[in-house]
C-alpha atoms as one frame of an Amber mdcrd trajectory, in Angstrom:
protein
-142.726 217.119-147.327-143.693 213.702-146.120-141.266 210.906-145.462-142.117
 207.299-146.801-141.161 206.207-143.182-143.967 208.238-141.836-146.580 206.404
-144.007-148.046 203.277-142.285-146.195 200.324-143.324-149.337 198.693-145.257
-149.717 201.903-147.193-146.175 202.267-148.621-145.700 201.524-152.155-143.379
 198.447-151.751-145.598 196.804-149.267-148.686 197.620-151.451-147.130 196.319
-154.467-146.180 192.863-152.645-149.779 192.751-151.121-151.858 193.838-154.051
-149.889 193.427-157.104-147.609 195.748-158.970-150.622 196.954-161.265-152.408
 198.246-158.339-149.914 201.094-157.745-150.333 204.592-158.982-147.826 205.910
-161.588-146.205 208.213-158.607-145.839 204.965-156.490-144.137 203.152-159.202
-141.643 206.165-159.853-140.953 205.995-156.128-139.959 202.400-156.326-137.569
 203.318-159.118-136.188 206.420-157.397-135.731 204.386-154.200-135.061 207.270
-151.730-135.382 210.822-151.772-132.891 213.701-151.079-133.053 217.107-149.609
-136.363 216.685-147.644-138.254 215.239-150.760-139.419 211.658-150.350-139.259
 209.549-153.272-143.145 209.490-153.381-143.129 213.276-153.241-140.763 213.217
-156.130-143.059 210.630-157.935-146.041 212.891-157.703-144.111 215.798-159.096
-143.044 213.950-162.033-146.571 212.806-162.871-148.183 216.141-162.450-146.204
 218.094-165.040-145.225 218.035-168.727-147.455 215.324-170.036-147.476 212.705
-167.119-145.535 209.529-167.735-145.314 209.919-171.505-143.778 213.321-171.021
-140.984 211.847-169.126-139.713 210.362-172.193-138.758 213.836-173.470-136.823
 214.736-170.302-133.069 215.369-170.602-130.711 214.603-167.878-130.773 218.338
-166.830-134.566 218.527-166.897-134.591 215.569-164.441-131.907 217.158-162.317
-134.077 220.379-162.068-136.852 218.508-160.341-136.499 219.107-156.634-135.166
 216.169-154.721-133.605 214.378-157.792-129.954 213.844-157.807-127.615 212.403
-160.354-128.271 208.710-159.308-131.932 209.122-159.437-131.830 210.997-162.697
-129.909 208.051-164.187-132.448 205.473-162.833-135.335 207.337-164.490-133.473
 207.852-167.817-132.733 203.952-167.804-136.578 203.485-167.378-137.477 205.651
-170.155-134.924 204.017-172.669-136.189 200.416-171.549-139.785 201.632-172.357
-138.609 202.804-175.804-136.681 199.740-176.490-139.769 197.414-175.317-142.034
 199.193-177.834-139.507 198.454-180.754-139.054 194.752-179.745-140.315 192.390
-182.405-142.020 188.938-181.997-140.640 185.850-183.609-143.507 185.853-185.958
-142.996 188.107-188.964-144.848 191.413-188.529-147.558 192.300-191.077-148.529
 195.927-191.562-152.251 196.487-192.180-152.939 200.005-191.316-151.524 203.408
-189.850-152.802 202.999-186.303-150.552 199.767-186.307-147.523 202.003-187.301
-148.535 204.616-184.677-148.556 202.014-181.934-145.173 200.790-182.906-143.337
 203.930-183.242-145.065 206.697-181.169-143.300 206.079-177.991-140.027 206.370
-179.605-140.458 209.174-181.969-142.547 211.325-179.716-139.648 211.653-177.422
-137.189 212.773-180.198-136.364 216.536-179.938-135.744 216.751-183.651-137.382
 215.403-186.945-136.476 211.743-187.551-137.618 209.818-190.566-137.730 205.965
-190.681-138.351 203.833-193.761-140.170 200.514-193.014-139.356 198.043-195.695
-141.864 195.350-196.633-142.159 192.429-198.919-145.126 191.820-201.337-147.252
 190.529-198.511-146.551 193.605-196.263-144.150 191.571-193.967-141.765 193.657
-192.193-138.151 193.004-193.711-136.160 195.785-192.201-136.300 199.371-191.025
-133.880 202.358-191.414-133.488 205.842-190.240-133.121 207.787-193.496-133.090
 211.304-192.244-132.611 213.307-189.024-132.837 217.244-188.836-135.272 219.947
-189.776-135.677 219.996-193.473-136.778 216.815-195.205-137.064 218.579-198.630
-133.372 219.456-198.434-131.664 216.603-196.798-133.521 213.490-197.976-131.616
 211.537-200.695-134.045 209.748-202.926-131.224 207.727-204.632-130.254 206.277
-201.236-133.541 205.652-200.271-134.159 203.406-203.351-130.866 201.756-203.108
-131.621 200.680-199.572-134.967 199.196-200.754-133.236 197.143-203.537-130.587
 195.868-201.312-133.203 194.428-198.938-135.423 193.076-201.970-138.157 195.210
-200.407-140.818 196.315-203.089-143.177 197.984-200.707-142.382 200.728-197.875
-143.890 203.141-195.527-142.342 206.341-194.340-142.813 207.397-190.675-141.520
 210.612-189.192-142.284 212.816-186.130-143.268 216.505-185.560-141.304 217.455
-182.337-143.950 220.372-181.953-146.604 217.796-181.326-148.945 218.738-184.254
-149.118 215.829-186.741-150.569 217.762-189.629-148.172 217.686-192.537-146.541
 220.619-193.905-146.758 221.503-197.616-143.055 220.325-197.976-144.206 217.037
-196.202-146.926 216.516-198.876-144.870 217.528-201.864-141.801 215.402-200.924
-143.920 212.412-200.265-145.736 212.743-203.634-142.380 212.997-205.438-140.972
 210.026-203.445-144.108 207.870-204.410-143.888 208.921-208.104-140.339 208.161
-208.597-140.673 204.932-206.662-143.346 203.779-209.097-140.938 204.207-211.908
-138.638 201.664-210.342-141.440 199.206-209.510-141.636 200.152-205.787-144.759
 201.116-203.930-145.007 203.751-201.046-147.982 202.609-199.058-148.228 205.386
-196.487-146.474 208.283-194.894-147.379 208.547-191.190-146.410 211.560-189.226
-146.462 211.042-185.428-147.306 214.001-183.029-148.110 214.097-179.373-150.317
 211.036-178.871-151.680 211.438-182.397-150.877 210.716-185.938-151.741 211.713
-189.536-151.844 209.198-192.313-151.461 210.331-195.868-152.976 207.293-197.086
-156.059 207.522-194.905-156.470 211.098-196.026-156.069 210.044-199.659-153.159
 212.277-200.341-151.293 209.446-202.096-153.895 208.773-204.843
């Protein structure tokens, strides 16, 4: 395994970043900067390349548990915590909102907002995005976590939450940890029931977006919501 000290100074990640700009670095070099120094005959750069070559590249790292990081040769607890912190920062940055009210227009916008977070969750999680009459974001809430939406989702609690925020439109977003975004029959049936019951209360379900590995399925786009 090579050592960063053996690399010519002008070719080392830190020096290249200062000279060329941080965006000029490869993903492995960026990870090497986060790691700082390697251990057990593995340089930080070697570790960076190992991380980018397996399990879906950088996006795949969001699914790593502390134990999975520690199983990578050369990573100790200190480095694992640094990498976990970077992954959490990435998730939070995606969820940050601008000062201007956010207006939802299509499913791809939902995907861009939530996929980094939801694609890294190891179990199913459903979020209700609450909107006003102009489709402006009012609030969002996790309404379900587990493995069986049909069994565990409380429709009464869902509608009470909407009324408490004066939200008359909403979008459902949930993930499929297996990576395939296609809905199950339970997904479709439960969504139709939610939409029909909501209409009776003057509420409108605009879409149900399912997020997989770098892909999504929109029930509105597929005309499953009528």
